[in-house]
C-alpha positions as CSV (number, residue, x, y, z in Angstrom):
1,M,106.3,87.8,122.3
2,T,108.7,86.6,119.6
3,D,107.6,84.6,116.6
4,R,110.6,82.4,116.2
5,Y,109.3,80.7,113.1
6,A,108.9,84.1,111.3
7,S,112.4,85.1,112.4
8,F,113.8,81.8,111.1
9,V,112.1,82.2,107.7
10,Q,114.1,85.4,107.2
11,T,117.4,83.5,107.4
12,G,119.1,81.8,104.4
13,A,118.5,78.3,105.7
14,G,114.9,79.3,106.5
15,R,114.2,80.6,103.1
16,A,115.5,77.4,101.5
17,L,113.5,75.2,103.8
18,V,110.3,77.1,103.2
19,K,110.7,76.9,99.4
20,R,111.6,73.2,99.5
21,L,108.7,72.1,101.7
22,G,106.1,74.7,100.8
23,L,105.8,76.0,104.4
24,P,104.0,79.2,105.3
25,D,106.2,82.2,104.4
26,P,105.6,85.2,106.6
27,P,106.8,88.4,104.8
28,R,108.3,91.4,106.4
29,L,105.5,93.9,106.7
30,R,105.9,97.6,105.9
31,R,104.8,99.5,109.1
32,H,104.6,103.2,109.6
33,T,107.5,105.3,110.9
34,P,107.0,109.1,111.4
35,G,108.5,110.9,108.4
36,D,107.9,108.0,106.0
37,P,106.6,109.0,102.5
38,L,103.0,107.9,102.0
39,V,104.1,105.2,99.6
40,P,107.7,104.1,98.8
41,G,107.2,104.3,95.0
42,P,104.9,105.2,92.1
43,V,101.2,104.4,92.1
44,L,99.3,103.1,89.1
45,L,95.9,104.8,88.9
46,G,93.3,103.3,86.5
47,S,89.6,103.7,85.9
48,A,86.6,101.9,84.4
49,T,84.8,103.8,81.6
50,G,82.7,106.5,83.2
51,G,84.3,106.3,86.7
52,R,83.5,109.2,88.9
53,L,86.4,109.0,91.4
54,A,89.6,108.8,89.4
55,D,89.9,112.6,88.9
56,P,89.4,113.6,92.6
57,V,91.6,110.8,93.8
58,G,94.3,111.7,91.4
59,K,94.3,115.3,92.6
60,V,94.4,114.2,96.3
61,L,97.3,111.8,95.7
62,T,99.2,114.3,93.6
63,A,98.9,116.9,96.3
64,A,100.1,114.3,98.8
65,G,103.3,114.0,96.8
66,V,102.5,110.6,95.2
67,E,103.9,109.9,91.7
68,L,101.0,108.7,89.6
69,V,101.3,106.6,86.5
70,D,98.6,106.1,83.8
71,P,98.0,102.5,82.7
72,A,98.5,103.7,79.1
73,A,102.1,104.5,80.0
74,D,102.8,101.0,81.1
75,A,101.0,98.9,78.5
76,D,103.6,96.2,78.6
77,G,103.4,95.8,82.4
78,A,107.1,96.2,82.8
79,A,107.1,98.9,85.5
80,R,107.0,98.2,89.3
81,F,104.5,100.0,91.6
82,A,104.0,100.6,95.3
83,A,100.2,100.5,94.8
84,L,97.5,99.8,92.3
85,V,94.4,102.0,92.6
86,Y,91.3,101.4,90.4
87,D,88.1,103.4,90.1
88,A,85.4,100.8,89.4
89,T,82.5,103.1,89.9
90,G,81.8,103.2,86.2
91,I,81.0,99.5,86.0
92,T,77.2,99.3,85.7
93,D,76.6,95.7,84.8
94,S,78.3,92.3,84.9
95,T,79.8,92.6,81.4
96,G,81.7,95.6,82.6
97,L,83.6,93.5,85.1
98,R,85.9,92.5,82.3
99,Q,87.6,95.9,82.8
100,L,88.9,94.7,86.1
101,Y,90.7,91.8,84.4
102,D,92.1,94.2,81.8
103,F,93.6,96.4,84.5
104,F,94.8,93.8,87.0
105,H,95.9,90.9,84.8
106,P,99.0,92.7,83.2
107,H,100.0,94.2,86.6
108,A,99.4,91.3,89.0
109,R,103.2,90.9,89.4
110,A,104.0,94.6,89.3
111,L,103.6,95.3,93.0
112,T,106.6,95.7,95.2
113,P,106.7,93.8,98.6
114,S,104.1,95.2,101.0
115,G,102.3,96.8,98.0
116,R,98.8,98.1,98.2
117,V,95.7,97.4,96.1
118,I,92.6,99.7,96.5
119,V,89.4,99.4,94.5
120,L,86.9,102.2,94.6
121,G,83.2,101.4,94.2
122,T,79.7,102.7,94.7
123,P,77.7,101.3,97.6
124,P,75.3,98.8,96.1
125,A,72.3,100.3,98.0
126,E,72.9,103.6,96.1
127,C,73.2,102.1,92.6
128,G,70.6,103.1,90.0
129,S,69.7,99.6,88.9
130,P,69.8,96.0,90.1
131,R,72.5,95.2,87.5
132,E,74.7,98.1,88.7
133,A,74.3,97.0,92.3
134,T,75.1,93.4,91.3
135,A,78.3,94.5,89.6
136,Q,79.4,96.7,92.5
137,R,78.8,93.9,95.0
138,A,81.0,91.6,92.9
139,L,84.0,93.9,93.7
140,E,84.2,92.3,97.2
141,G,85.1,88.9,95.7
142,L,87.8,90.5,93.6
143,T,89.6,92.4,96.4
144,R,89.4,89.5,98.9
145,S,90.8,87.1,96.3
146,I,93.6,89.5,95.4
147,G,94.5,89.8,99.1
148,K,95.0,86.0,99.2
149,E,96.8,85.7,95.9
150,F,99.4,88.4,95.6
151,G,101.4,87.6,98.8
152,R,104.6,89.3,99.9
153,G,102.7,91.5,102.4
154,V,100.4,93.0,99.7
155,T,97.1,94.1,101.0
156,A,93.8,94.7,99.1
157,Q,90.8,96.7,100.1
158,L,87.5,97.8,98.6
159,V,86.3,101.4,99.4
160,Y,82.7,102.2,98.7
161,V,82.2,105.9,98.3
162,T,78.8,107.6,98.5
163,K,77.6,109.2,95.3
164,D,78.1,112.8,94.3
165,A,76.1,115.5,95.9
166,G,74.5,116.2,92.6
167,A,75.2,116.4,88.9
168,G,78.3,118.4,88.3
169,Q,78.7,119.3,92.0
170,G,81.4,116.7,92.8
171,L,81.8,114.9,96.1
172,P,80.6,116.5,99.3
173,A,83.5,118.2,101.1
174,G,83.3,115.9,104.1
175,T,83.2,112.8,101.9
176,L,86.2,114.0,99.9
177,T,88.2,114.7,103.1
178,S,87.4,111.3,104.5
179,L,88.2,109.6,101.3
180,E,91.6,111.2,101.4
181,S,92.0,110.2,105.0
182,T,91.1,106.6,104.1
183,L,93.5,106.5,101.2
184,R,96.3,107.9,103.3
185,F,95.7,105.1,105.9
186,L,95.3,102.3,103.4
187,L,98.3,103.3,101.3
188,S,100.7,103.8,104.2
189,G,102.4,101.4,106.6
190,R,99.7,102.1,109.2
191,S,97.5,99.5,107.5
192,A,100.2,96.7,107.4
193,Y,97.9,94.0,109.0
194,V,94.6,95.2,107.4
195,S,93.6,93.3,104.3
196,G,90.4,92.1,102.5
197,Q,88.3,94.8,104.1
198,V,85.3,96.7,102.8
199,I,85.2,100.3,104.0
200,R,82.3,102.7,103.4
201,V,82.9,106.4,103.1
202,G,79.6,108.3,103.5
203,A,78.5,111.9,104.0
204,G,79.3,113.9,107.1
205,T,81.6,116.4,108.6
206,A,85.3,115.8,108.2
207,V,88.1,118.3,108.9
208,A,91.5,117.9,107.2
209,P,94.4,118.5,109.6
210,A,97.0,121.3,109.1
211,D,99.6,118.6,109.3
212,W,98.9,115.0,108.2
213,D,101.7,113.8,110.4
214,R,99.8,115.1,113.5
215,P,96.1,114.4,112.5
216,L,94.9,114.5,116.1
217,D,96.4,117.9,117.2
218,G,94.2,119.5,119.8
219,Q,92.0,116.5,120.3
220,V,91.0,115.1,123.7
221,V,90.9,111.3,123.5
222,L,89.8,108.8,126.1
223,V,91.3,105.3,125.9
224,T,89.9,102.6,128.3
225,G,92.0,99.6,129.2
226,A,95.1,101.6,128.5
227,A,97.6,100.0,131.0
228,R,99.0,97.3,128.8
229,G,98.9,95.5,125.5
230,I,96.7,97.0,122.8
231,G,95.6,99.8,125.1
232,A,99.1,100.9,125.8
233,A,100.0,100.9,122.1
234,L,96.8,102.9,121.5
235,A,97.7,105.6,123.9
236,T,101.2,105.8,122.4
237,V,100.0,106.1,118.8
238,L,97.3,108.6,119.6
239,A,99.7,110.8,121.5
240,R,102.2,110.5,118.7
241,D,99.5,111.8,116.4
242,G,99.0,114.9,118.6
243,A,96.1,113.8,120.9
244,Q,95.8,114.7,124.6
245,V,95.2,111.2,125.9
246,V,93.2,110.3,129.0
247,A,94.4,106.8,129.8
248,L,91.9,104.8,131.9
249,D,92.2,101.4,133.6
250,I,91.3,99.6,136.8
251,P,93.0,100.6,140.1
252,A,94.9,97.3,140.3
253,A,96.8,98.3,137.1
254,G,97.6,101.7,138.5
255,D,101.4,101.5,138.3
256,E,101.4,100.3,134.7
257,L,98.8,102.9,133.8
258,A,100.8,105.7,135.4
259,A,103.9,104.6,133.4
260,V,101.9,104.7,130.1
261,A,100.4,108.1,130.9
262,N,103.7,109.6,132.0
263,G,105.5,108.2,128.9
264,I,103.2,110.0,126.5
265,G,102.5,113.2,128.4
266,G,98.9,112.2,129.0
267,S,96.8,111.8,132.2
268,A,95.9,108.6,134.1
269,L,92.4,107.8,135.5
270,Q,92.0,104.8,137.7
271,L,88.4,103.6,137.5
272,D,86.5,100.3,137.5
273,L,84.1,100.6,134.6
274,T,81.7,98.1,136.2
275,A,81.1,100.2,139.3
276,P,77.6,101.6,139.4
277,D,78.8,105.2,139.5
278,A,81.6,104.8,137.0
279,P,79.9,106.5,134.0
280,T,79.0,109.5,136.2
281,R,82.5,109.8,137.7
282,L,84.0,109.5,134.2
283,A,81.8,112.2,132.8
284,E,82.5,114.5,135.8
285,H,86.3,114.0,135.3
286,L,86.2,114.8,131.6
287,A,83.9,117.8,132.1
288,S,86.1,119.3,134.9
289,R,89.5,118.6,133.3
290,H,88.8,119.1,129.6
291,G,85.2,120.3,129.1
292,R,84.7,117.6,126.4
293,V,86.0,114.4,124.9
294,D,86.5,114.4,121.1
295,V,87.2,110.7,120.8
296,V,86.1,107.8,123.0
297,V,88.0,104.5,122.4
298,H,86.3,101.5,124.2
299,N,89.2,99.2,124.4
300,A,88.8,97.7,127.9
301,G,88.0,94.0,127.8
302,I,88.4,90.7,129.6
303,T,88.3,87.0,128.9
304,R,86.9,84.3,131.3
305,D,87.2,81.2,129.1
306,K,85.2,78.0,129.6
307,T,83.0,75.9,127.4
308,L,79.4,76.9,127.9
309,G,78.4,73.8,129.7
310,R,81.1,74.3,132.3
311,M,80.9,78.1,132.6
312,D,79.6,79.6,135.9
313,A,77.3,82.6,135.8
314,D,80.0,84.9,137.1
315,R,82.2,84.3,134.1
316,W,79.3,85.0,131.8
317,D,78.2,88.1,133.6
318,S,81.6,89.7,134.1
319,V,82.6,89.4,130.4
320,I,79.3,90.8,129.1
321,D,79.4,93.6,131.6
322,V,83.0,94.8,130.9
323,N,83.1,94.1,127.2
324,L,79.7,95.4,126.2
325,S,77.4,96.8,128.8
326,S,80.0,99.2,130.2
327,Q,80.3,100.7,126.7
328,E,76.6,101.3,126.5
329,R,76.4,102.9,129.9
330,I,79.4,105.2,129.2
331,N,78.0,106.2,125.8
332,D,74.6,107.0,127.3
333,V,76.0,109.4,130.0
334,L,78.6,111.1,127.8
335,L,76.0,111.7,125.1
336,E,73.3,112.8,127.5
337,R,75.6,115.4,129.0
338,G,76.8,116.6,125.6
339,L,80.4,115.9,126.3
340,I,81.0,114.3,122.9
341,P,80.6,117.3,120.6
342,A,79.5,117.4,116.9
343,G,82.3,116.0,114.9
344,G,83.2,113.5,117.7
345,R,84.1,109.9,117.2
346,I,83.5,106.7,119.1
347,V,85.6,103.6,118.3
348,S,84.9,100.3,119.9
349,V,87.1,97.2,120.0
350,S,85.3,94.0,118.8
351,S,87.1,90.8,117.8
352,I,87.2,88.2,115.1
353,A,85.6,85.9,117.7
354,G,82.5,88.1,117.5
355,I,82.3,87.3,113.7
356,A,83.5,83.7,113.5
357,G,82.9,82.4,117.1
358,N,85.4,80.6,119.2
359,R,85.3,77.3,121.1
360,G,85.4,78.0,124.9
361,Q,84.6,81.7,124.4
362,T,80.8,81.9,124.1
363,N,80.7,84.7,126.6
364,Y,83.5,86.6,124.9
365,A,82.2,86.0,121.4
366,T,78.7,87.1,122.5
367,S,80.1,90.3,123.9
368,K,82.1,91.1,120.8
369,A,79.3,90.3,118.5
370,G,77.3,92.7,120.6
371,V,79.8,95.4,120.0
372,I,79.2,94.9,116.2
373,G,75.5,95.2,116.9
374,L,76.1,98.4,118.9
375,V,77.8,99.9,115.8
376,D,75.1,98.7,113.5
377,S,72.2,100.1,115.6
378,L,73.7,103.2,117.1
379,S,75.7,104.7,114.3
380,P,72.7,105.8,112.3
381,V,71.4,107.6,115.4
382,L,74.7,109.3,116.1
383,R,75.0,110.3,112.5
384,E,72.2,112.7,113.1
385,R,74.3,114.3,115.8
386,D,77.3,114.4,113.5
387,I,79.2,111.8,115.6
388,S,80.8,108.8,114.0
389,L,80.8,105.3,115.4
390,N,83.0,102.4,114.2
391,A,84.6,99.3,115.5
392,V,87.8,97.3,114.9
393,A,87.9,93.5,115.1
394,P,91.4,92.2,115.8
395,G,92.4,88.7,114.9
396,F,95.5,87.0,116.3
397,I,97.6,89.8,117.9
398,E,100.8,89.1,119.7
399,T,100.1,90.1,123.4
400,R,100.6,88.5,126.8
401,L,97.2,86.9,126.4
402,T,98.0,85.1,123.2
403,A,101.4,84.1,124.7
404,R,99.5,81.9,127.1
405,I,97.6,80.0,124.3
406,P,98.9,76.4,123.8
407,L,101.7,76.2,121.3
408,M,99.8,74.4,118.4
409,I,96.7,76.6,118.7
410,R,99.0,79.6,118.8
411,E,100.8,78.6,115.7
412,A,97.5,78.0,113.9
413,G,96.3,81.4,114.9
414,R,99.5,83.0,113.5
415,R,99.6,81.1,110.2
416,M,95.9,81.0,109.2
417,N,95.8,84.4,107.5
418,S,97.1,85.9,104.3
419,M,100.2,87.3,106.1
420,A,101.1,84.0,107.8
421,Q,101.9,85.8,111.0
422,G,100.3,87.4,114.0
423,G,99.7,91.1,114.1
424,L,101.2,93.5,116.6
425,P,99.3,95.8,119.1
426,V,100.5,98.8,117.0
427,D,98.5,97.4,114.0
428,V,95.3,97.7,116.0
429,A,96.3,101.1,117.4
430,E,97.1,102.5,113.9
431,T,93.6,101.4,112.6
432,I,91.9,103.0,115.6
433,G,94.0,106.0,115.2
434,W,92.8,106.5,111.6
435,L,89.1,106.1,112.7
436,S,89.8,108.7,115.4
437,W,91.0,111.4,113.1
438,P,88.7,114.4,112.5
439,A,89.4,113.9,108.8
440,T,87.7,110.5,109.0
441,G,84.4,111.9,110.3
442,A,82.4,110.8,107.3
443,V,83.4,107.1,107.9
444,S,80.8,105.6,110.2
445,G,79.1,102.3,110.8
446,N,82.2,100.3,109.7
447,I,83.6,97.1,111.3
448,V,87.3,96.9,110.2
449,R,89.1,93.7,110.8
450,V,92.7,93.9,111.8
451,C,93.5,90.2,111.2
452,G,95.9,89.9,108.2
453,Q,92.9,88.7,106.3
454,S,92.2,85.7,108.5
455,L,90.8,82.6,106.9
456,L,88.2,82.5,109.7
457,G,84.9,84.5,109.4
458,A,83.6,86.6,106.5
């Protein structure tokens, strides 16, 4: 679906009109192309006094070929940067928050278009005092405001990183690998439509790939709802990253499903997930063909919109069954049969509707909020089995479904975010791809919004 307004804004006449009338100004977003450098320019790396992450982060980024600049070398703020990265873990009370101002104030205009801002903090629950926890929680307000202020496609994120394994021992190996994985995602064009997010990197198993351009090499990945839209983009991105993709959808979508699977060199499985025997049939298929499944992506979903007072029971039941209950049933069987091994990952697709609600979608919003509840409740249990569980929550994404939304509502959905435009299916796919990497195994229990920092919801 073409966003004609965003295309017009890129013309000379469009630029002039936007400036004169103060209209929304959708920027061109930097998206990932294989072979791209991690960032298209130097990165300014700063740290609060006593920060514990600047040194390991500096080593990771240098090894990745990133040119790092120390703030002392740019005291006048004259240089331009592709990203600003700041280690705020040394801030232990509210007075220390002044260090954030001292770093970001002189460099607020230093970012190139589609630049990146990443602030590193300590999870408040792990802080040694209430004052430290207070200061670390304050970082969320900083990053979310920066995401709305800087414009021009700039994104801003807060990454909470679990504390060191012990005095002088540094970060646990899995934590460091997942921190690198997270930095690579957030700094790259893969995260073009992700902004204002809080991501938690904990402890766990994470395995760095031999080639960061193919981070899913040798991995078996199941994608449900793979015949079209976000699901088709997912299958394509995961295969590009090296995965052997099992693409699943309902029999009625068989032709489209086959086209997707053939196009990526994957396999197609026609299956109605609401059938009573669907979990068993799926488990038997995966066991006989692959012996395991390293990543399960629960993408299948439907809408049956009506206001609650006018909604019949079938609309309610079908949406809850497909969007939520089927995920629970599949997880139960695959886990019970041991088909998801240690180090496996599960990624579910929620929605911004599950966070903010949506008129005429009480069934859909309920199901998608339930997906968030699934992550909250099950991820601690799966952590004990060394399996991660996360979810993505897309906002307005340009698909055939959103193309059917009435014009004015569609335009509001596109413009009511920091990017002033709708996202693309590939934006959701890239985010799920990152959460699927073995290198991201220590990231679990997260809900990552892919919404361009929508003005709706938290």
